All heavy atoms as an XYZ file, in Angstrom:
655
protein
N     134.985     99.754     76.923
C     133.721    100.101     76.245
C     132.796     98.885     76.036
O     131.652     98.985     76.038
C     133.991    100.819     75.062
C     132.760    101.743     74.482
S     132.567    102.922     75.605
C     131.191    103.745     74.895
N     133.519     97.697     75.772
C     132.767     96.475     75.523
C     132.074     96.046     76.837
O     130.975     95.534     76.800
C     133.740     95.377     75.171
C     134.357     95.600     73.745
C     135.305     94.572     73.468
O     135.454     93.505     74.093
O     136.152     94.753     72.495
N     132.577     96.387     78.051
C     131.941     96.056     79.317
C     130.542     96.885     79.468
O     129.635     96.266     79.978
C     132.813     96.229     80.466
C     133.933     95.337     80.628
O     133.886     94.113     80.005
N     134.971     95.704     81.301
N     130.538     98.059     78.964
C     129.437     98.831     79.070
C     128.305     98.298     78.219
O     127.207     98.227     78.750
C     129.719    100.324     78.620
C     128.503    101.115     78.611
C     127.936    101.724     79.778
C     127.896    101.538     77.448
C     126.866    102.373     79.805
C     126.707    102.325     77.523
C     126.293    102.749     78.606
O     125.136    103.529     78.605
N     128.683     97.751     77.098
C     127.507     97.193     76.242
C     127.024     95.949     76.924
O     125.929     95.535     76.784
C     128.062     96.951     74.950
C     128.461     98.223     74.139
C     129.603     98.438     73.534
C     127.406     99.218     73.896
C     129.900     99.624     72.886
C     127.501    100.339     73.220
C     128.928    100.628     72.771
O     129.160    101.776     72.066
N     127.917     95.132     77.521
C     127.552     93.825     78.103
C     126.654     94.189     79.379
O     125.600     93.584     79.524
N     126.994     95.338     80.135
C     126.168     95.616     81.236
C     124.854     96.122     80.891
O     123.865     95.715     81.427
C     126.878     96.593     82.144
C     128.127     95.949     82.728
C     126.044     97.339     83.218
C     129.095     96.953     83.464
N     124.899     96.916     79.673
C     123.594     97.435     79.245
C     122.765     96.319     78.685
O     121.512     96.401     78.965
C     123.802     98.400     78.141
N     123.363     95.345     78.088
C     122.531     94.224     77.528
C     121.855     93.406     78.716
O     120.695     93.100     78.688
C     123.400     93.308     76.748
N     122.644     93.180     79.726
C     122.186     92.497     80.926
C     121.015     93.160     81.571
O     119.963     92.646     81.947
C     123.356     92.161     81.862
C     124.272     91.112     81.247
C     122.691     91.687     83.188
C     125.410     90.846     82.022
N     121.139     94.571     81.775
C     120.242     95.392     82.431
C     118.879     95.469     81.504
O     117.844     95.398     82.027
C     120.782     96.773     82.584
N     119.081     95.494     80.246
C     117.955     95.371     79.313
C     117.083     94.047     79.409
O     115.893     94.121     79.392
N     117.901     92.979     79.407
C     117.259     91.780     79.601
C     116.429     91.603     80.894
O     115.336     91.125     80.930
C     118.212     90.643     79.407
C     118.666     90.574     77.992
C     117.696     89.244     79.719
C     119.919     89.715     77.770
N     117.128     92.102     82.084
C     116.440     92.041     83.279
C     115.239     92.976     83.257
O     114.263     92.521     83.895
C     117.472     92.479     84.425
S     118.809     91.447     84.685
N     115.349     94.061     82.645
C     114.137     94.912     82.601
C     113.012     94.260     81.835
O     111.880     94.463     82.196
C     114.534     96.353     81.939
N     113.462     93.693     80.809
C     112.292     92.976     79.916
C     111.650     91.860     80.744
O     110.560     91.684     80.706
C     113.011     92.335     78.708
C     112.151     91.691     77.684
C     111.027     92.688     77.154
C     112.874     91.141     76.630
N     112.512     91.054     81.489
C     111.915     89.942     82.352
C     110.983     90.683     83.397
O     109.912     90.099     83.619
C     112.945     89.147     82.972
C     112.485     88.270     83.926
C     113.735     88.395     81.795
N     111.403     91.676     84.078
C     110.463     92.305     85.044
C     109.325     92.913     84.413
O     108.206     92.773     84.994
C     111.262     93.589     85.627
C     112.304     93.139     86.713
C     113.172     94.524     87.175
C     111.753     92.589     88.004
N     109.388     93.380     83.276
C     108.207     93.953     82.574
C     107.309     92.858     82.153
O     106.013     92.898     82.401
C     108.519     94.752     81.349
C     109.090     96.165     81.491
C     109.560     96.645     80.216
C     108.104     96.962     82.082
N     107.825     91.644     81.704
C     106.976     90.540     81.357
C     106.256     89.941     82.638
O     104.962     89.598     82.576
C     107.671     89.482     80.666
C     108.152     89.839     79.354
S     109.520     88.632     78.533
C     108.882     87.103     79.079
N     106.960     89.887     83.746
C     106.294     89.484     84.922
C     105.223     90.414     85.423
O     104.219     90.076     86.010
N     105.529     91.785     85.365
C     104.519     92.735     85.753
C     103.304     92.699     84.834
O     102.119     92.890     85.260
C     105.101     94.181     85.574
C     105.998     94.582     86.749
S     106.349     96.245     86.708
C     108.170     96.184     86.365
N     103.491     92.397     83.527
C     102.303     92.351     82.588
C     101.444     91.016     82.937
O     100.195     91.192     82.777
C     102.795     92.140     81.163
C     103.403     93.576     80.680
S     104.187     93.304     79.038
C     102.746     93.009     77.995
N     102.033     90.046     83.525
C     101.202     88.920     83.903
C     100.338     89.187     85.152
O      99.248     88.763     85.232
C     102.150     87.665     84.320
C     102.521     86.975     82.947
C     103.497     85.837     83.431
C     102.862     84.597     83.051
N     103.628     83.449     83.444
N     100.897     90.005     86.056
C     100.156     90.206     87.294
C      99.158     91.484     87.103
O      97.950     91.264     87.380
C     101.163     90.558     88.391
C     102.053     89.362     88.775
C     102.977     89.720     89.941
O     103.221     90.857     90.310
N     103.708     88.682     90.262
N      99.750     92.559     86.824
C      98.899     93.859     86.797
C      99.297     94.755     85.745
O     100.549     94.932     85.575
C      98.612     94.462     88.169
C      97.891     93.678     89.145
C      97.682     94.430     90.343
C      96.902     93.734     91.338
N      96.495     94.502     92.513
N      98.471     95.223     85.037
C      98.942     96.377     84.101
C      99.226     97.712     84.756
O      99.884     98.452     84.286
C      97.899     96.542     82.938
O      96.741     96.954     83.514
C      97.799     95.251     82.141
N      98.726     97.846     85.971
C      98.979     98.999     86.700
C     100.500     99.239     87.103
O     100.999    100.361     87.190
N     101.136     98.120     87.463
C     102.607     98.313     87.641
C     103.319     98.722     86.410
O     104.354     99.560     86.617
C     103.105     96.821     87.925
C     102.548     96.348     89.282
C     101.334     96.577     89.931
C     103.230     95.377     90.002
N     101.243     95.904     90.972
C     102.444     95.023     91.138
C     104.473     94.717     89.955
C     102.727     94.185     92.168
C     104.822     93.841     90.967
C     104.028     93.642     91.943
N     102.982     98.433     85.239
C     103.722     99.007     84.185
C     103.609    100.564     84.074
O     104.560    101.198     83.861
C     103.219     98.405     82.865
C     103.379     96.894     82.755
C     103.874     99.096     81.656
C     102.781     96.173     81.716
N     102.420    101.062     84.356
C     102.218    102.580     84.313
C     102.978    103.120     85.433
O     103.593    104.221     85.179
C     100.618    102.832     84.296
O     100.153    102.383     85.563
N     103.060    102.483     86.497
C     103.879    102.926     87.726
C     105.322    103.087     87.332
O     106.133    104.088     87.624
C     103.620    102.313     88.979
C     104.604    102.616     90.074
C     102.288    102.389     89.424
N     105.720    102.047     86.643
C     107.228    101.945     86.319
C     107.468    102.997     85.219
O     108.587    103.706     85.379
C     107.524    100.625     85.709
C     108.859    100.317     85.183
C     109.972    100.131     86.035
C     109.120    100.395     83.892
C     111.269    100.029     85.609
C     110.391    100.273     83.334
C     111.483     99.979     84.267
N     106.584    103.215     84.278
C     106.916    104.144     83.271
C     106.820    105.642     83.922
O     107.666    106.474     83.524
C     105.836    104.050     82.096
C     106.169    102.644     81.366
C     106.001    105.181     81.279
C     105.125    102.313     80.263
N     105.888    105.914     84.809
C     105.891    107.152     85.430
C     107.037    107.439     86.319
O     107.561    108.531     86.261
C     104.581    107.248     86.376
C     103.369    107.406     85.594
C     102.108    107.345     86.660
C     103.291    108.707     84.868
N     107.598    106.353     86.974
C     108.915    106.519     87.711
C     109.990    106.792     86.800
O     110.996    107.725     87.143
C     109.179    105.306     88.484
C     108.337    105.011     89.750
C     108.857    103.675     90.386
N     108.004    103.458     91.644
C     108.095    102.333     92.215
N     108.925    101.377     91.882
N     107.416    102.084     93.280
N     110.107    106.126     85.570
C     111.226    106.449     84.656
C     111.107    107.871     84.195
O     112.060    108.588     84.091
C     111.009    105.479     83.548
S     111.434    103.783     83.914
N     109.836    108.384     83.837
C     109.748    109.685     83.382
C     109.976    110.622     84.413
O     110.759    111.666     84.270
C     108.405    109.893     82.740
C     108.082    111.435     82.390
C     108.022    109.074     81.485
N     109.546    110.512     85.650
C     109.741    111.284     86.677
C     111.304    111.412     87.070
O     111.777    112.438     87.435
N     111.903    110.240     87.037
C     113.282    110.178     87.409
C     114.079    110.912     86.334
O     115.199    111.506     86.765
N     113.874    110.792     85.111
C     114.463    111.597     84.053
C     114.398    113.069     84.250
O     115.290    113.784     84.177
C     113.949    111.136     82.688
O     114.049    109.764     82.600
C     114.725    111.901     81.492
N     113.129    113.479     84.495
C     112.910    115.032     84.804
C     113.754    115.400     85.999
O     114.326    116.462     86.080
C     111.488    115.202     84.850
C     111.106    116.724     85.404
C     110.759    115.029     83.521
N     113.619    114.505     87.036
C     114.282    114.799     88.256
C     115.915    114.922     88.179
O     116.555    115.788     88.639
N     116.445    114.088     87.311
C     117.809    114.112     86.916
C     118.203    115.487     86.278
O     119.165    116.100     86.606
C     118.352    112.934     86.154
C     118.271    111.622     86.968
C     119.679    113.163     85.502
C     118.671    110.430     86.149
N     117.359    115.814     85.209
C     117.529    117.177     84.655
C     117.585    118.258     85.546
O     118.426    119.226     85.503
C     116.518    117.268     83.501
S     116.739    116.093     82.067
N     116.628    118.286     86.494
C     116.324    119.368     87.330
C     117.518    119.478     88.538
O     118.038    120.479     88.632
C     115.104    119.144     88.228
N     117.840    118.230     88.934
C     118.953    118.329     89.973
C     120.236    118.775     89.378
O     121.246    119.396     89.946
C     118.987    116.915     90.830
C     120.409    116.728     91.574
C     117.761    116.651     91.509
N     120.591    118.122     88.040
C     121.832    118.419     87.390
C     121.916    120.004     87.237
O     122.927    120.638     87.319
C     121.887    117.874     86.042
C     122.273    116.334     86.275
O     122.732    115.989     87.310
N     122.209    115.588     85.197
N     120.733    120.662     86.862
C     120.741    122.056     86.610
C     120.881    122.849     87.944
O     121.767    123.916     88.063
C     119.376    122.525     85.966
N     120.336    122.244     89.038
C     120.549    123.052     90.291
C     121.990    122.917     90.797
O     122.612    123.863     91.214
C     119.682    122.454     91.408
C     118.096    122.759     91.022
C     119.972    122.819     92.759
C     117.190    121.926     91.940
N     122.531    121.690     90.576
C     124.015    121.625     91.104
C     124.961    122.411     90.093
O     125.973    122.821     90.675
C     124.294    120.038     91.071
C     123.601    119.066     92.044
C     124.005    117.662     91.776
C     124.074    119.595     93.414
N     124.572    122.521     88.913
C     125.428    123.270     88.031
C     125.309    124.734     88.566
O     126.344    125.447     88.529
C     124.971    123.162     86.569
C     125.757    123.906     85.535
C     125.239    123.701     84.213
O     124.488    122.872     83.892
O     125.680    124.567     83.253
N     124.093    125.233     88.830
C     124.050    126.577     89.378
C     124.806    126.927     90.658
O     125.336    127.938     90.968
C     122.627    127.011     89.389
C     121.867    127.225     88.143
O     122.532    127.502     87.000
N     120.602    127.076     88.060
N     124.948    125.826     91.408
C     125.581    125.906     92.790
C     127.125    125.798     92.514
O     127.838    125.992     93.406
C     125.022    124.939     93.689
C     123.597    125.150     94.175
C     123.183    123.951     95.001
C     123.339    126.462     94.984
N     127.495    125.441     91.407
C     128.958    125.296     91.174
C     129.552    123.900     91.566
O     130.670    123.750     91.628
N     128.667    122.797     91.683
C     129.010    121.600     92.152
C     129.185    120.654     90.870
O     128.385    120.661     90.045
C     128.015    120.895     93.086
C     128.060    121.747     94.388
C     128.445    119.533     93.398
C     126.830    121.321     95.272
N     130.424    120.084     90.737
C     130.631    119.366     89.437
C     130.210    117.995     89.406
O     131.057    117.151     89.129
C     132.113    119.539     89.028
O     132.927    118.851     90.052
N     129.010    117.706     89.846
C     128.477    116.399     89.915
C     127.157    116.339     89.025
O     126.248    117.187     89.101
C     128.069    115.834     91.194
C     127.398    114.555     91.225
C     129.241    115.841     92.067
N     127.175    115.481     87.961
C     125.931    115.460     86.992
C     125.740    114.022     86.730
O     126.685    113.253     86.168
C     126.302    116.212     85.788
N     124.532    113.501     86.937
C     124.327    112.201     86.557
C     123.764    112.185     85.116
O     123.141    113.104     84.626
C     123.030    111.719     87.467
N     124.196    111.056     84.467
C     123.750    111.059     82.957
C     122.408    110.388     82.824
O     122.032    109.648     83.632
N     121.816    110.823     81.736
C     120.467    110.116     81.485
C     120.825    108.919     80.529
O     121.021    109.142     79.264
C     119.533    111.031     80.762
C     119.159    112.210     81.805
C     118.229    110.494     80.441
C     118.354    113.333     81.340
N     120.788    107.790     81.093
C     121.256    106.560     80.265
C     120.289    105.446     80.667
O     119.505    105.525     81.694
C     122.610    106.220     80.519
C     123.140    106.007     81.908
O     122.376    105.352     82.598
N     124.246    106.592     82.254
N     120.346    104.334     80.065
C     119.391    103.346     80.275
C     119.476    102.714     81.787
O     118.570    102.374     82.421
C     119.591    102.203     79.177
C     120.232    102.982     78.179
C     120.871    104.100     78.728
N     120.785    102.659     82.188
C     121.076    101.983     83.494
C     120.357    102.970     84.596
O     119.735    102.443     85.474
C     122.507    101.779     83.615
C     122.760    101.318     85.085
C     123.110    100.883     82.702
N     120.616    104.179     84.517
C     120.148    105.141     85.534
C     118.510    105.150     85.465
O     118.019    105.186     86.479
C     120.653    106.489     85.331
C     121.978    106.727     85.822
O     122.649    105.834     86.488
N     122.627    107.817     85.456
N     118.014    105.089     84.338
C     116.534    105.147     84.152
C     115.964    103.842     84.669
O     114.862    103.880     85.362
C     116.098    105.411     82.696
C     116.548    106.905     82.281
C     114.642    105.267     82.439
C     116.349    107.176     80.889
N     116.448    102.729     84.411
C     116.039    101.570     85.022
C     116.147    101.368     86.329
O     115.235    100.856     87.093
C     116.776    100.348     84.281
C     116.329    100.122     82.823
C     117.193     98.955     82.178
C     114.912     99.735     82.673
N     117.291    101.986     86.911
C     117.340    101.935     88.429
C     116.392    102.783     89.039
O     115.759    102.353     90.117
C     118.931    102.504     88.774
O     119.881    101.721     88.117
C     119.020    102.485     90.253
N     116.089    103.943     88.631
C     115.179    104.868     89.146
C     113.712    104.282     88.958
O     112.862    104.318     89.766
C     115.223    106.272     88.580
C     116.589    106.860     89.040
C     113.975    107.105     88.987
C     116.909    108.151     88.412
N     113.423    103.687     87.797
C     112.110    103.188     87.447
C     111.914    101.970     88.395
O     110.745    101.753     88.708
N     112.822    101.164     88.716
C     112.640     99.965     89.510
C     112.497    100.356     90.991
O     111.608     99.899     91.601
C     113.955     99.014     89.241
O     113.821     98.738     87.897
C     113.607     97.701     90.130
N     113.477    101.253     91.367
C     113.505    101.493     92.854
C     112.770    102.793     93.265
O     112.512    102.971     94.537
C     114.897    101.486     93.224
C     115.929    100.298     93.125
C     117.246    100.677     93.411
C     115.327     99.208     93.879
N     112.481    103.540     92.462
C     111.758    104.753     92.666
C     112.741    105.913     93.280
O     113.782    106.082     92.863
N     112.242    106.534     94.487
C     113.075    107.664     95.007
C     114.308    107.094     95.475
O     115.362    107.707     95.503
C     112.231    108.301     96.094
C     111.078    109.083     95.391
C     113.094    109.324     96.865
C     110.072    109.687     96.354
N     114.287    105.898     96.024
C     115.581    105.425     96.659
C     116.562    105.049     95.549
O     117.769    105.245     95.683
C     115.310    104.081     97.399
O     114.684    103.063     96.594
N     116.117    104.793     94.341
C     117.017    104.547     93.273
C     117.681    105.980     92.770
O     118.831    106.107     92.463
N     116.826    106.939     92.832
C     117.315    108.422     92.579
C     118.301    108.641     93.488
O     119.442    109.222     93.137
C     116.005    109.444     92.563
C     116.341    110.661     92.163
C     116.420    110.987     90.718
C     116.659    111.761     93.018
C     116.740    112.375     90.303
C     116.914    113.078     92.624
C     117.055    113.394     91.217
N     118.149    108.448     94.866
C     119.112    108.801     95.859
C     120.382    107.824     95.542
O     121.483    108.400     95.818
N     120.187    106.661     95.167
C     121.430    105.809     94.894
C     122.317    106.370     93.719
O     123.591    106.256     93.887
C     120.823    104.380     94.497
C     121.841    103.333     94.100
C     122.592    102.936     95.375
C     121.219    102.134     93.501
N     121.676    106.793     92.782
C     122.387    107.358     91.649
C     123.209    108.550     92.087
O     124.401    108.598     91.703
C     121.553    107.735     90.541
C     122.158    108.486     89.425
C     120.817    106.524     89.758
N     122.575    109.434     92.700
C     123.411    110.531     93.231
C     124.420    110.212     94.325
O     125.427    110.892     94.560
C     122.450    111.756     93.664
C     122.071    112.531     92.333
C     120.933    112.445     91.737
C     122.965    113.496     91.740
C     120.476    112.986     90.613
C     122.759    114.040     90.581
C     121.416    113.767     90.008
O     121.040    114.553     88.910
N     123.985    109.329     95.169
C     124.894    108.931     96.200
C     126.195    108.296     95.676
O     127.291    108.625     96.169
N     126.025    107.489     94.613
C     127.250    106.910     93.997
C     128.059    108.058     93.493
O     129.358    108.135     93.554
C     126.828    105.836     92.996
C     126.337    104.617     93.614
C     127.978    105.402     92.105
C     125.613    103.742     92.572
N     127.521    109.089     92.777
C     128.297    110.236     92.262
C     129.023    110.990     93.327
O     130.090    111.322     93.069
C     127.290    111.011     91.421
C     126.939    110.434     90.067
C     125.817    111.297     89.533
C     127.979    110.138     89.151
N     128.330    111.218     94.427
C     128.898    111.994     95.487
C     130.027    111.242     96.206
O     131.012    111.703     96.553
C     128.002    112.541     96.498
C     127.104    113.774     95.985
C     125.854    113.749     95.759
C     127.830    114.827     95.854
C     125.141    114.881     95.236
C     127.130    116.183     95.487
C     125.793    115.979     95.072
N     129.789    109.881     96.266
C     130.846    109.090     96.735
C     132.083    109.110     95.929
O     133.163    109.143     96.485
C     130.409    107.629     97.014
C     131.406    106.622     97.545
C     131.673    106.684     98.877
C     132.044    105.680     96.810
C     132.649    105.822     99.471
C     133.030    104.816     97.338
C     133.345    104.871     98.561
O     134.262    104.070     99.053
N     132.008    109.140     94.614
C     133.191    109.178     93.643
C     133.887    110.479     93.776
O     135.009    110.632     93.531
C     132.664    108.864     92.236
C     132.221    107.485     92.092
C     131.759    107.138     90.554
O     131.546    108.158     89.847
N     131.683    105.899     90.191
N     132.963    111.674     94.298
C     133.536    112.883     94.334
C     134.534    113.014     95.539
O     135.437    113.844     95.579
C     132.478    113.832     94.527
C     132.781    115.413     94.507
C     133.241    115.770     93.102
C     131.687    116.170     94.871
N     134.402    112.124     96.500
C     135.220    112.174     97.705
C     136.571    111.826     97.353
O     137.450    111.558     97.009
C     134.748    111.221     98.812
C     133.253    111.669     99.487
C     132.831    110.605    100.430
C     133.426    113.025     99.994
């Protein structure tokens, strides 16, 4: 459990540095990042509900690491989160 907090702290610091860099360049990037985070969170909820209805026991959690991954990478980050989960299912 201690490793999780360390990873979360590193991810948070990296996100903070990314946000500070984006604030220096353009404020538009911040809004895109926030929209990606919100859209990714809604997408995770929707895909989890669809997979549950289909009887597939794969569900991504809504946590800071997943939200930062999707916010940074966009749709490819969303695919990455579910790709890792389906790989673990094998």
